Structures are given as structure tokens and as C-alpha cells.
N, C-alpha and C positions, 0 to 999 in steps of 0.2 A: 782598742784603747787599753792601756795598762791600768790595772787596779792597784791601789795603794792602801795598805793596812798595816799599822804599827804592830798589830798583834802577831804578825808573822815573824817578828824579830825574836830571837831566842833569849830566854832568861838564863843567867848563870846559876840562879838559885830557883829550881822548880818549885820549892816549897812556898814561894811567894804566891803561887796560885791557890794555896790552901787557906789564905788569910784575906780579910777584907778590912777596910777602914775608910773613914771620911775625913777630908781635909777642908779647911777654910769655911767651916760653918759660921765663923765670925772672923773678922780681920785679924784679931790678935792671935789666931791659930797659926798664922804664917808671918813670922817676923824676920826681916832681912836687914843686916847691918853691913854697910859697905866698908871695905878697907882699901885705902889708896896707898901707894908705895912711897909716900913722902909726907913730911910734916910741913904744913904751910909756914912760910918764913916769918909771917907777922907783919910784913911790910910789902909795898909794891902797888901797882895800879889795879890789881884785880882783888875785889872783895871775895872771900871764901865763906860760904854759908853751909853749915851742917844742919840739914833739915830732916825732921821726922814728918812723914805724911801718911795719911790713911785715905784710901778711896780715890786716889788720883794717880795718873801716870807721870813719868818724868818729863815728857815733852810738854804736857799741859802746864805743869808747875814752872818749867823754864819760861814759858810765855807769860805767866803771871808775874814772875820776877822781872822780866824785861819791861813789862808795862808799868810796874810799880817804880822801877828805877829810871824810867824814861829813856831807855836805850833800845837799840835794835835787837831782834831775836838772836842775831849772830854774835852778840856780845856775851851771851850766856854759854857757859860750858859745863858739861857733866860727863862723867866717865862711862856710865852705862844705864840702860833702861831698867827700871824697877816696876814690879807688878802693881796694878791698881788695887787688886783684891788682897791687900796685905798691909801690915805696918812696916814701913821701910824707912831706913835712915841712910841718907847719902849726901855727898858734897855737891855744891854748885858754885861756879865762879862767875863773877860779873865784872866785865871790863868797865871801870869807871874813870879811866884816864880822861881828863878834861870835863868831868861831870862832878857835881856835888853828891856826896853820899847821902842817901835818904835815911830817915830814922826807921831802922828795921823793926823796932817795937810796934810800929804802925802797920806792918805787913799783915794782911788779914785774909789770906787764902783759906778756903774751907779745909778744916781738919789738917792743917799744917802748922808745925811749931819749929821755929828757929832755935836750935840748941847751942849753936856756937857761931860767932862772927870773928873772922880774922882776915888777914890779907896774904897775897902771894904775888910773885912777879910774873907769873905766866897763867895763861888760860888753861883750865882743866879740860883735857882733850878726851875724846871717846877712846875707850880701851885702856886708859891709864888707871888701872886698878889692880890690886893684888888678888882680890877675891871677895867673898861674902861670908859672913857668919849667919847661919840659919837657926832659928828657934821655932820649932814646929810642934803643933799638937794634933795628933790623929785621934779622932773620936769614934765611938761606937765600934771599937775593934772587934773583929770576929776571928776565931781560930784559936787553937790550943796555945796557951802561954809558952809552953816548951818550944813550939815551932817558932814563935816570935823571937824568943831568946836565942835560939840557935841561928836564926836568920840574921839577927843583929850581930851576933858574934862573928858570923861568916863575913858580913860586910866590913866589920872592923878589921878582921884578919886578912881578908883577900881583896878588898875593894869591890867596885862594881863596874859593869860595862859602861864605857864613857859615851853612851848614845847621845846623838842630837835629839832633843825633846820633840814631842809631837807638835807643839805649837809652832815650831820652826816651819812646819809644812803647811800651815794655814788651816782655816776652817774646812773640815771635810777634805783635807789634803789638796786644797785649791791651788796652792803654790806649785805642787808637783804636777797637777793637771796643766797649769800654765807652762811649766817647763817642758812637758811632753809636746804641747802645741808649738812651742818655740823650737825645740831641738829637732822635731820630726817634720812639722808642717811649715816652719819658718815664720810663725806668727809671733813676732817679738812684742812684748809689752811696750806701750808708748812712753810711759814715764820712766825716767832713769832710776828713781828709787825703787820702783816696782821691779825693774829688770834686775837690780842688785839682789832684792829679796828672793826672786825666782832662781837666780843662779846659785845663791847660797843654799837654797832648799834642795836643788838638784845635786849639788856637790855633797851635801849632808846625807842625802838618801843613799848615795853610792857608798859612802863611808859606813853607814849603818849596816848595809848588806854585807860588807866585808867583815865587820865586827861580829855580826850574827853568825856567819859561817865559822869564824874562829872559835866562837863559844861552842858551837855544835861539835867542833873537832877537839874541844878541850885544850886549846893552845893559845887562848887569848891573853893569858898571863905568863906564858912561857916563851922561850926563844925558839924561833923557827929559822931554819937555815936561810940566810939572805935577808933577815929582818933588819929594819932600821929602828933604832931605839931613840926615845926622847928623854932628855934629862928632866927629872921631876922639878916642878916649879918654874918651868920655862915653856914657851910655845914655839920657839924657832930653833932651839938647840937640840939637834938630833944627829945621830951618827950611825954608820953601818956597823953592825955588831960582828965581831970576829967569831966565827964558829968554834975556834980553838981557844977562846978566852974563857978560862974557868971562872972568872970573876963575874961574868954576866948574870948567871943564875942567882948568885948571892945578892947582887945589886937589885935584881928584880924582886927578890923576897923582902928586901929592906925598903922597897918603894923608892929607891934612888933613881931608877930608870923604868920606863914603860915601853912595851912594844907599841908600834904605831900602825895606823891604817892610812889609806890614800885620801887626800883632798885633791881631786882630779884637776889636771890642767896640762899645759904644754910642757914639753921636755921629756927626756928619757926617764923611765921609771926608776925610782930610787932604790927599790928592792931588787933581789935576784933570787935564783934557785927556788927552793920550796915556797918561800914567801911570795915571790912574784907569780909562781904557778897558781897558787891559791887565789890571789887577787884577780889574775887573768880569767880563771875559770868562773869566779863569782860574777864578774862584770862582762862576761862573754856576750850576754844578751842586751848589753847597754852601750854598745859601741856608738850608737847615734848620740847618746848623751855625752859620752866621752869626747867625741869629735866636736860636738857643739860647745862644750866647755873650753876646748882648745881654741876654737875659732874666735871666741870673744877675748882671748888673750890671758886667761888665768894660767898661772904657773903651778907645776907640781909642788904640793906641800904635804905635810904629814900631821896627824893628830894622834895623841895617845889613845890606845884602845882601852886603857884602864883608868879609873878614877878612884882616888883614895880619899874618902872623907876624913879629914883630920879632926882631932879632938872630939871624936864621936862619943856622946854620952846619951843615956836614955833612962827613963823611969816610968813605971806604970802607976796609974791612978784610976782605980775602978775600971771602967771600960775605955779609958783614955791612955794614950802613949805620948810622952813628951820626949822630943828629940832635939839635940843641938849638935852642930858640926860646922866645920869650915870647908868651903870648896874654893878652888882656884878659879880665876877669871876664865870665862868661856865654857864652864861646865854647868850642869843642871841639878837641882835638888830632885827633880823627877827621876833621875837615874838611880838615886839612892832609894827612893820610895818604891820604884818599880821592882826592886829586888826584895822588898819586904812584904808586899801585899797588893791586891787589886784595889786601887784607890778610886774613890768617888769624890770628885771635886765639887763641893756644894756651890761654888761660885759659877759653875757651869750647869746647874740643874735644869735651866731652861732649854739647854741643848741636849740634855740627856746623856752627857758624857760620863762614862764610868771607866774610861781608859786611864792611861798614865796622866799624872797631874800636869796641867798646863800652867807654866809660869813664864813670865817674861824673862828674856835673857839678861844676864848681868853685863853682857858685853857684846857688841856687834862683832861678828866674825865674818871672814870672807867665805 
């Protein structure tokens, strides 16, 4: 049986192992503000609510809204899941075509506050978001202030590895264990939603392995012959980099483009030459997973190897560190924190977790 451990994945900044900190000792230590790529039109059959919530997840709140409005759960839309152990602000849409609009001032879900009410002509669908602003407080920080400052400067200047976060793999990597039983033993999860989660976990783990190897080879931010690049700010706009194009390196340095790694599936590999050789070597022992992902019909895709936290700012207050930054949809705050310190998540104290911060994804990815 394969053993799974996030700690085997390389750090781009080894100094992160010299520092420690705690996150989410209280909900206000982890604040997330969602950004959607449009302004509601102000009219239409869908009510749009901007809601601040504490101590509840997005799916639970969606059900409370449906019950209050007297509509089916399917009438509620939201772009992405937000963590329960945080103060989060996000949009919800409610299809009220043919229904009377309730008095939203009477909505009384625990620790939820409606900040804005407007309308739009379409349902807010999953994945339709630009990204999230994070405002975080790390407490009881340990390690030399000079190391913290240097690490923060490095993150701002070079970005961080765009790892899929630990929580994607389930409690004690249970989703990966299920993937192993499915891909190797043919024991497919019965529920469709569970199958989707397991497939995403398997795909993500293979990507992380490739990214870790490129970090160890010190080429995760550089052009490797045969690389496929992704245009910054997009998820599906990628292209084969010309080895003779002198502009590639300067575009990498400006965060205009990023090298990519594989999201495995059917079809011919999109890379070639040295890039393909590296990916093939890393995944040589995972052909059963590759074949399993191909059998279920997933197609070859790519994901940026590098994540650039935009508008990164920080300040120290006694033994606390305040951080703020913006991340694009599909990326994780844990990727930033992992390059700064060993993080203890107070919300997981019962499980004894002292690994990378577990946060809910801002967007469901394949």
C-alpha cells in the first residue's frame, strides 16, 4: 500500500522550517473576501446577497437561504466553498422567478449578516469568481525576525509553489487511499460526488509530485525545454513555449506567464523534450493511476506551477504577524503560509495537526 505524506513535498524556501506560528486561534484571524468577475445588474429574477458569515460553511448557509425563501436548494447559487473556521464574505444568488421576495432583514441564521441585497439576471455558478482577498493573523510566531522578513520578501519577489493543499486529500489522506483502491483494486466509490472528490485528489497528488521535483531541480520558475506556459490570470489559456523565444524569461520574471504541470487525463502529453522527460520520470511509478484517470474520461490539462500572491502586505505586532494578499481562484492560502513557517492550525487542535494549514477551497476544480 502506498503511503502518503505532504511533508515529502519540497519547500522552495527551506528557511520556512526555521519558523513556527499559529493560525485561527479565533475566527477573525482568518478573513476571506470573495471577488466575482462581474457587478450584479441590479435587476432580474435572481436576488444577489453579499453575506458575511462566521462558523458556518457555504453549503449549510445555502440551505438556510433556500428554507427562508421557500425555494428548492437548487435555486441557490454560489461561486465557491468557504471555510467554516473563518470570517468569510461571499455572494449567493436565489432564483425567485415566480416567488415573492422575502424580507431579508428577518433572515436570522447564526453568525451571518447580509451586507448587500441586489439582483441579477443569472444564477451564480460554481467557479465563477476572480479570486479571494485574505486577511490573516499568525500568532505566537517563533523564529528570528530577520528570517521572517527575508521569507516574506522572497514570497513577494518570487511567488510560491502552487501546491494543491493538504485538505484536498482528506483526513489522514483518506481520499488518496480511496484513489489507490479504485485505481489498483477497482473498488470505485458508490456515490458520484465521492468519485469526483477522489479523482480530483488523485490528479492533484500527481501534480504535486511533479511540482516538488521541479523545485528540487530549481527550475519551477524557469523555462525548461518543451514546457507549456500558462497566461497569468487564466486557467485554460496555455501555450507551448518556444525554446528560442527570448521574451519567455522576461515574461516569467514579470509574472505574466507561469510554467505548468500536468493534470492527468486522456490524450497526448502537451509537453515534450526535457519537460516531458521530467514528468515521465516522476510519474513512472504511478502508471496505474494515470491509466485509471484516463479510463474515467478525464482529459489532459495543465496547472501553473507558481502562485503569485498579489498586493502582499505584512506587519508585525509583538509576537503576531498580520498578512493580507489576493489569490486567484483555485489556489490556496496554505501555499503561501507553507513557505513562511511550520503552521499549527488551532481549529484542528483536536486532530493534532501541525502541518500545512487546512482551508476550504475557494473553487471546485477538476
